[in-house]
Each structure stands twice: as C-alpha cells, then as structure tokens.
N, CA, C and O of each residue as an XYZ file, in Angstrom:
200
protein
N     105.868     45.062    136.360
C     106.505     44.926    137.667
C     108.025     45.075    137.546
O     108.675     45.711    138.375
N     108.562     44.474    136.499
C     110.006     44.549    136.301
C     110.442     45.991    136.034
O     111.497     46.416    136.505
N     109.643     46.735    135.291
C     109.980     48.126    135.000
C     110.012     48.970    136.268
O     110.882     49.826    136.431
N     109.079     48.728    137.149
C     109.044     49.476    138.414
C     110.274     49.143    139.253
O     110.884     50.036    139.841
N     110.633     47.887    139.311
C     111.813     47.476    140.067
C     113.074     48.109    139.500
O     113.911     48.595    140.261
N     113.225     48.114    138.202
C     114.396     48.719    137.574
C     114.448     50.222    137.847
O     115.523     50.773    138.086
N     113.300     50.879    137.813
C     113.244     52.315    138.083
C     113.646     52.617    139.513
O     114.415     53.546    139.757
N     113.142     51.853    140.448
C     113.474     52.055    141.851
C     114.962     51.803    142.093
O     115.611     52.559    142.816
N     115.492     50.763    141.503
C     116.915     50.467    141.670
C     117.785     51.568    141.066
O     118.813     51.930    141.637
N     117.377     52.099    139.919
C     118.112     53.190    139.291
C     118.092     54.438    140.165
O     119.110     55.114    140.312
N     116.947     54.740    140.739
C     116.855     55.896    141.633
C     117.739     55.725    142.863
O     118.370     56.682    143.310
N     117.787     54.535    143.405
C     118.647     54.268    144.564
C     120.114     54.472    144.194
O     120.876     55.060    144.962
N     120.502     53.990    143.029
C     121.886     54.161    142.582
C     122.219     55.639    142.402
O     123.306     56.075    142.781
N     121.312     56.406    141.840
C     121.539     57.835    141.635
C     121.692     58.545    142.972
O     122.578     59.386    143.123
N     120.856     58.228    143.931
C     120.942     58.858    145.250
C     122.260     58.513    145.932
O     122.902     59.388    146.514
N     122.668     57.261    145.868
C     123.932     56.853    146.490
C     125.108     57.539    145.809
O     126.033     57.992    146.483
N     125.085     57.620    144.494
C     126.170     58.294    143.785
C     126.219     59.769    144.145
O     127.301     60.323    144.336
N     125.059     60.415    144.241
C     125.021     61.828    144.607
C     125.628     62.057    145.982
O     126.433     62.970    146.168
N     125.240     61.227    146.945
C     125.733     61.436    148.305
C     127.222     61.145    148.421
O     127.903     61.780    149.226
N     127.744     60.212    147.648
C     129.175     59.904    147.761
C     130.041     60.848    146.936
O     131.171     61.137    147.329
N     129.544     61.332    145.810
C     130.368     62.166    144.940
C     130.231     63.639    145.283
O     131.237     64.346    145.355
N     129.033     64.111    145.493
C     128.814     65.546    145.644
C     128.691     65.964    147.102
O     129.315     66.943    147.511
N     127.912     65.255    147.886
C     127.575     65.725    149.217
C     128.443     65.154    150.328
O     128.131     65.355    151.502
N     129.508     64.458    150.005
C     130.380     63.928    151.061
C     130.979     65.093    151.842
O     131.405     66.076    151.237
N     131.021     65.007    153.165
C     131.422     66.157    153.980
C     132.843     66.658    153.750
O     133.066     67.868    153.782
N     133.804     65.781    153.522
C     135.179     66.249    153.402
C     135.773     66.030    152.018
O     136.698     66.746    151.635
N     135.275     65.075    151.265
C     135.874     64.771    149.964
C     134.934     65.011    148.800
O     135.292     64.740    147.654
N     133.756     65.507    149.067
C     132.790     65.729    147.997
C     133.092     66.970    147.183
O     133.882     67.819    147.594
N     132.466     67.067    146.044
C     132.674     68.217    145.165
C     132.255     69.512    145.833
O     132.922     70.534    145.671
N     131.160     69.486    146.581
C     130.695     70.696    147.255
C     131.735     71.198    148.246
O     132.008     72.397    148.298
N     132.315     70.306    149.028
C     133.333     70.704    150.007
C     134.577     71.241    149.316
O     135.182     72.205    149.785
N     134.959     70.626    148.209
C     136.140     71.094    147.480
C     135.912     72.477    146.876
O     136.810     73.318    146.901
N     134.727     72.716    146.339
C     134.408     74.027    145.762
C     134.391     75.092    146.848
O     134.896     76.195    146.641
N     133.811     74.772    148.011
C     133.791     75.734    149.110
C     135.197     76.043    149.601
O     135.500     77.193    149.917
N     136.057     75.038    149.670
C     137.437     75.261    150.121
C     138.191     76.144    149.137
O     138.902     77.061    149.548
N     138.045     75.879    147.850
C     138.710     76.710    146.837
C     138.170     78.135    146.866
O     138.939     79.086    146.728
N     136.868     78.297    147.041
C     136.270     79.632    147.120
C     136.798     80.412    148.308
O     137.088     81.603    148.192
N     136.925     79.755    149.442
C     137.464     80.409    150.634
C     138.914     80.821    150.408
O     139.315     81.921    150.786
N     139.701     79.940    149.790
C     141.102     80.257    149.521
C     141.220     81.452    148.575
O     142.061     82.326    148.784
N     140.395     81.495    147.552
C     140.437     82.607    146.599
C     139.995     83.897    147.273
O     140.602     84.943    147.045
N     138.953     83.849    148.096
C     138.507     85.050    148.818
C     139.606     85.582    149.720
O     139.802     86.794    149.806
N     140.320     84.700    150.388
C     141.425     85.112    151.249
C     142.531     85.754    150.418
O     143.078     86.790    150.797
N     142.853     85.143    149.297
C     143.909     85.679    148.437
C     143.522     87.046    147.871
O     144.358     87.948    147.807
N     142.282     87.203    147.467
C     141.827     88.498    146.961
C     141.863     89.534    148.069
O     142.233     90.685    147.835
N     141.482     89.134    149.274
C     141.533     90.052    150.411
C     142.939     90.526    150.703
O     143.131     91.689    151.057
N     143.923     89.664    150.565
C     145.306     90.097    150.810
C     145.818     90.982    149.689
O     146.677     91.831    149.931
N     145.323     90.815    148.476
C     145.729     91.674    147.374
C     145.148     93.080    147.531
O     145.796     94.063    147.172
N     143.941     93.177    148.060
C     143.278     94.463    148.186
C     143.702     95.229    149.435
O     143.518     96.444    149.507
N     144.263     94.536    150.414
C     144.663     95.199    151.655
C     145.875     96.103    151.393
O     146.818     95.702    150.710
N     145.844     97.319    151.939
C     146.979     98.247    151.707
C     148.196     97.897    152.516
O     149.216     98.581    152.425
C-alpha cells in the first residue's frame, strides 16, 4: 500500500513540475523556445530580403 501511495505522489509531482516548467503559457520552456524561433525566423527573413 505504501509503495502505491509513493508512486502516485511521485507521478503527481512530475505532472505539476511539467506544467509549471515546460507548459506554462508565458514563462514555460515551450513558450520561450517558440519566441526565440519566431525572432530567428524574422531575422533570417530580413537577411534574405533584397
């Protein structure tokens, strides 16, 4: 019983950490990567424009 409880608690912690670190809408890693990608695409577009 104790092992099941520890496993469930660990899974809850992992899910909470994932949502706060990676999937946060404005400060998460995913949002930061998308923002940097957009900035680089814009910069490359200005370099290629005649």
